[in-house]
MARTORGU-470081 format. One record per residue (C-alpha): x, y, z; residue number from 1. Coordinates in pm, whole numbers, plus 50000, padded with zeros to 5 digits. Layout:
X;Y;Z;NUM
...
END
This chain:
77108;18278;78645;1
77076;18671;78505;2
77425;18846;78471;3
77418;19196;78471;4
77770;19329;78352;5
77909;19653;78511;6
78274;19790;78373;7
78404;20104;78551;8
78611;20283;78337;9
78628;20658;78414;10
79001;20655;78557;11
79175;20925;78376;12
79478;20749;78304;13
79743;21086;78374;14
80020;20782;78364;15
79967;20781;77962;16
80046;21058;77870;17
79837;21076;77609;18
79492;21296;77522;19
79336;20931;77449;20
79138;20816;77708;21
79332;20501;77874;22
79078;20260;77781;23
79076;20390;77422;24
79468;20305;77400;25
79508;20061;77158;26
79573;19649;77226;27
79624;19385;77000;28
79453;19643;76732;29
79172;19757;76912;30
79126;19997;77200;31
79179;19837;77587;32
78827;19846;77642;33
78705;19637;77340;34
78852;19350;77476;35
78668;19438;77821;36
78354;19444;77685;37
78388;19086;77443;38
78504;18905;77718;39
78122;19036;77884;40
77953;18994;77589;41
78038;18594;77573;42
77838;18568;77860;43
77573;18715;77719;44
77452;18937;78004;45
77094;19087;78035;46
77239;19379;78088;47
77608;19563;77998;48
77666;19877;78168;49
77982;20143;78136;50
78052;20327;78374;51
78277;20631;78210;52
78406;20951;78287;53
78759;21120;78131;54
78686;21157;77770;55
78348;21012;77819;56
78249;21150;77452;57
78539;21001;77297;58
78471;20640;77466;59
78098;20604;77395;60
78161;20739;77078;61
78395;20455;76964;62
78162;20233;77074;63
77874;20401;76945;64
77760;20099;76749;65
77760;19820;77070;66
77422;19782;77300;67
77580;19975;77633;68
77356;20154;77874;69
77631;20433;77950;70
77633;20564;78310;71
77853;20911;78377;72
78025;20925;78712;73
78129;21304;78763;74
78322;21371;79007;75
78452;21069;79059;76
78509;20960;79452;77
78661;20586;79421;78
78538;20235;79289;79
78254;20217;79510;80
78119;20530;79384;81
78123;20443;79019;82
77917;20131;79089;83
77703;20341;79296;84
77589;20527;79011;85
77511;20238;78790;86
77325;20060;79020;87
76994;20206;78920;88
77061;20037;78555;89
77085;19695;78738;90
76763;19387;78769;91
76706;19346;79116;92
76725;18947;79032;93
77077;18951;78861;94
77393;18898;78958;95
77598;19225;78931;96
77982;19072;78746;97
78223;19382;78818;98
78483;19450;78571;99
78727;19670;78483;100
78838;19852;78137;101
79187;19899;78254;102
79248;19522;78327;103
79164;19302;77976;104
79385;19012;77972;105
79098;18860;78175;106
78929;18502;78020;107
78632;18421;77995;108
78645;18097;78151;109
78763;18286;78461;110
78504;18555;78495;111
78233;18247;78402;112
78373;18077;78740;113
78333;18409;78955;114
78038;18509;78811;115
77887;18106;78890;116
78069;18164;79288;117
77810;18443;79350;118
77507;18261;79328;119
77421;18315;79696;120
77660;18585;79785;121
77993;18798;79689;122
78279;18653;79498;123
78616;18840;79457;124
78860;18758;79216;125
79239;18684;79399;126
79586;18619;79303;127
79887;18529;79487;128
80157;18805;79375;129
80552;18733;79464;130
80509;19128;79462;131
80181;19242;79617;132
80293;19608;79637;133
80028;19857;79539;134
79741;19610;79635;135
79482;19577;79858;136
79537;19249;80050;137
79315;18959;80143;138
79279;18947;80530;139
79147;18603;80621;140
79032;18524;80959;141
79139;18144;81201;142
78902;17998;80957;143
79059;18063;80636;144
78696;18232;80565;145
78729;18598;80381;146
78695;18846;80651;147
78782;19199;80474;148
79027;19334;80187;149
79269;19647;80295;150
79373;19853;80046;151
79776;19914;80091;152
79725;20271;80218;153
79528;20143;80482;154
79681;19837;80564;155
79892;19745;80890;156
80277;19592;80821;157
80137;19281;80879;158
79848;19295;80689;159
80124;19431;80407;160
80306;19148;80408;161
80022;18897;80271;162
80044;18825;79915;163
79693;18705;79851;164
79550;19054;79694;165
79242;19164;79539;166
79212;19214;79158;167
78962;19453;79169;168
78723;19176;78985;169
78375;19061;79194;170
78004;18936;79135;171
77775;19032;79381;172
77415;18968;79399;173
77224;19266;79313;174
76985;19282;79587;175
77266;19234;79832;176
77492;19521;79642;177
77219;19769;79698;178
77189;19843;80077;179
77594;19742;80100;180
77700;20060;79833;181
77427;20256;80043;182
77650;20180;80353;183
77962;20316;80222;184
78172;20554;80406;185
78537;20739;80240;186
78699;20705;80596;187
79034;20639;80422;188
79348;20760;80368;189
79251;20841;79962;190
78868;20982;80075;191
78716;20743;79830;192
78438;20529;79832;193
78604;20190;79826;194
78402;19927;79654;195
78613;19641;79866;196
78454;19777;80149;197
78107;19603;80105;198
78343;19245;80154;199
78323;19397;80542;200
77988;19457;80532;201
77915;19140;80362;202
78138;18947;80656;203
77931;19143;80933;204
77577;19050;80798;205
77718;18672;80827;206
77674;18647;80463;207
78005;18440;80326;208
78263;18594;80105;209
78372;18344;79781;210
78732;18367;79675;211
78811;18274;79329;212
79140;18222;79227;213
79298;18370;78907;214
79473;18160;78670;215
79804;18345;78696;216
79874;18730;78767;217
79938;18831;78443;218
79532;18753;78338;219
79472;19089;78599;220
79729;19295;78557;221
79627;19668;78541;222
79674;19917;78263;223
79828;20215;78385;224
80130;20372;78168;225
80293;20276;77850;226
80498;20036;77958;227
80234;19804;78124;228
80031;19841;77812;229
80342;19715;77623;230
80356;19440;77880;231
80029;19344;77812;232
80065;19352;77462;233
80315;19072;77423;234
80113;18869;77663;235
79801;18884;77494;236
80017;18798;77163;237
80178;18471;77335;238
79830;18406;77419;239
79701;18413;77083;240
80033;18247;76954;241
79970;17999;77195;242
79606;17907;77040;243
79726;17903;76675;244
80053;17687;76755;245
79788;17439;76931;246
79537;17436;76637;247
79867;17334;76383;248
79997;17698;76287;249
80380;17683;76240;250
80519;17990;76391;251
80889;18067;76330;252
80924;18250;76646;253
80628;18248;76838;254
80785;18616;77068;255
80797;18781;76724;256
80441;18737;76579;257
80143;19031;76606;258
79788;18969;76574;259
79584;19282;76566;260
79288;19104;76470;261
79115;18773;76344;262
79328;18512;76212;263
79194;18186;76070;264
79409;17937;75930;265
79426;17611;75734;266
79643;17305;75795;267
79975;17323;75748;268
80053;17707;75766;269
80364;17823;75843;270
80462;18206;75952;271
80796;18340;75982;272
80908;18611;76236;273
80795;18995;76251;274
80465;18962;76048;275
80131;19165;76113;276
79812;19055;76116;277
79546;19282;76149;278
79165;19273;76101;279
79002;18964;75914;280
79292;18744;75774;281
79172;18386;75635;282
79454;18169;75531;283
79423;17837;75328;284
79608;17522;75381;285
79992;17493;75306;286
80007;17904;75285;287
80347;18010;75375;288
80434;18397;75485;289
80771;18488;75476;290
80919;18736;75683;291
80837;19086;75783;292
80526;19076;75603;293
80223;19319;75672;294
79857;19146;75571;295
79548;19315;75671;296
79161;19199;75585;297
79331;18997;75320;298
79222;18612;75224;299
79483;18368;75063;300
79427;18061;74906;301
79548;17716;74959;302
79921;17645;74888;303
79969;18019;74809;304
80356;18170;74919;305
80376;18557;75025;306
80753;18628;75047;307
80920;18826;75287;308
80878;19255;75310;309
80508;19218;75164;310
80208;19414;75210;311
79897;19311;75180;312
79540;19511;75228;313
79189;19386;75153;314
79307;19127;74842;315
79224;18811;74756;316
79517;18574;74636;317
79389;18260;74509;318
79566;17925;74530;319
79922;17827;74418;320
80004;18198;74419;321
80320;18341;74468;322
80394;18699;74579;323
80671;18931;74679;324
80910;18971;74826;325
80816;19356;74881;326
80506;19359;74674;327
80205;19526;74783;328
79860;19431;74737;329
79649;19722;74790;330
79256;19737;74844;331
79035;19515;74598;332
79391;19334;74463;333
79238;18971;74324;334
79507;18705;74210;335
79336;18374;74069;336
79536;18052;74119;337
79854;18009;73982;338
79904;18381;73928;339
80262;18557;74031;340
80326;18893;74153;341
80723;18973;74225;342
80931;19223;74392;343
80803;19583;74379;344
80466;19525;74199;345
80187;19718;74317;346
79860;19614;74223;347
79513;19825;74352;348
79147;19730;74223;349
79315;19535;73994;350
79235;19127;73871;351
79521;18916;73760;352
79433;18618;73573;353
79452;18253;73610;354
79834;18150;73581;355
79952;18524;73535;356
80252;18691;73584;357
80383;19063;73710;358
80716;18962;73829;359
80936;19287;73915;360
80868;19705;73915;361
80539;19711;73814;362
80203;19961;73889;363
79872;19786;73802;364
79590;19966;73894;365
79193;19984;73802;366
79280;19637;73589;367
79139;19396;73494;368
79411;19122;73307;369
79309;18826;73198;370
79447;18429;73245;371
79825;18323;73146;372
79933;18692;73070;373
80296;18852;73089;374
80348;19169;73218;375
80675;19288;73172;376
80890;19493;73431;377
80846;19843;73450;378
80474;19848;73309;379
80212;20083;73472;380
79874;20123;73418;381
79780;20482;73363;382
79507;20524;73550;383
79421;20828;73689;384
79369;21148;73452;385
79405;21437;73762;386
79030;21398;73844;387
78843;21032;73769;388
79001;20705;73717;389
78991;20478;73417;390
79044;20095;73386;391
79267;19930;73151;392
79142;19550;73030;393
79390;19316;72860;394
79276;18980;72717;395
79410;18638;72801;396
79739;18534;72662;397
79836;18891;72602;398
80252;18956;72645;399
80312;19334;72758;400
80687;19398;72704;401
80903;19575;72956;402
80870;19984;73024;403
80468;19961;72869;404
80271;20273;72972;405
79873;20222;72933;406
79714;20489;72897;407
79353;20405;73020;408
79083;20363;72932;409
79247;20127;72709;410
79229;19779;72581;411
79437;19489;72470;412
79288;19182;72276;413
79340;18838;72396;414
79705;18702;72247;415
79812;19072;72165;416
80155;19158;72200;417
80338;19484;72323;418
80659;19628;72209;419
80892;19698;72516;420
80883;20085;72538;421
80534;20143;72394;422
80283;20405;72508;423
79965;20292;72418;424
79644;20542;72386;425
79462;20361;72172;426
79314;20003;72165;427
79546;19730;72065;428
79411;19424;71865;429
79395;19068;71947;430
79676;18860;71812;431
79867;19102;71697;432
80217;19270;71761;433
80175;19676;71873;434
80405;19901;71874;435
80400;20272;72012;436
80765;20441;72011;437
80740;20736;71784;438
80391;20691;71679;439
80165;20379;71754;440
80151;20138;71487;441
79992;19742;71440;442
80213;19517;71256;443
79944;19261;71029;444
80044;18858;71048;445
80307;18942;71277;446
80386;18586;71474;447
80514;18551;71842;448
80838;18355;71869;449
80746;17977;72016;450
80959;17804;72252;451
81175;17507;72117;452
80973;17220;72203;453
81267;16960;72202;454
END
């Protein structure tokens, strides 16, 4: 079946009270319209058309990298008028699937059922609402067949009592859609061209209309204000949490979980409360994420632990590492296997080698740190001279004492020891103790104390 998708996204969204067009309001870390586009793209449509109006330039700019046929609706005279504008873009031998930019929770399986039901005639998506106020009602004949959709403003008291309502989503063969769209009239309370009136035209033509039921009202909820946006956010997060738990992830509280991107998790992963994931995040097997962490565009290796209140942005963490609490890994921070970063430690564009540790109150920026290095409390790499960034290199097995300032560019040799409180502006040789308090000096032949082996 050839599918053409038409997404109606021309609404002004005045109830949002925002300069941002309604379909660009953020939902689970992406513009609302992005979720509808993702659902549509999963159907592999032959054409994808978006009808825009208010804030059209912003909407188009937000999706400039997508293969979309854009259609402007100006003036905006209703849903039927919007589809009329898109009709010249559609293939005559296709089924047109009509979606809405402000109905982002509809699932792929639902629109697939709706499209398949439209092989021989129009199919509409309906749902039973406990409180149908504001929706168009589905009117059926004595045999139970769909006879019409009546908007609430135009409904009789008996029709308003009906609980089966129109969601607005429908699929119609394009060869049938064209004549019915041309026959639309704006003789209603809103003086608009209702797309739903094509149902009455189909019935009058003797073409049966198929009603496809949505799984639940939340799937087809429209979003018109910030309260509804928040409700949709929580519904989407609950859906994401359910998928993760189905795949074996342990969530301390699914109601306090936020995914604003893509999360790939291995087996036996545990995520505590109030963790926010954004961008693309990968968690290896047996990863543990403590409470109140923010993790974006990062990869965390098997067996690693991210402790409470840590922030990871564009970071790569190896296996069996420990991060936090209250640590920050900024873009291009990389921890090799077994590395440890403690409280109030920040890394930026820095590599911490296997088994190395910086346990507290340290800044490591633009640095390459070897394996089995100890970085003492209060150490900083002075990487910025006011104009350019410079790199610090620390060799394997080095020991950096507390309160050390490494003025880059500078290199500390393998096995070197830097005395506490030193400020180094020159390279420190391998295997030696280097001190700089009044003046920098190297103590030749000094041997680092060894732990008792008894």
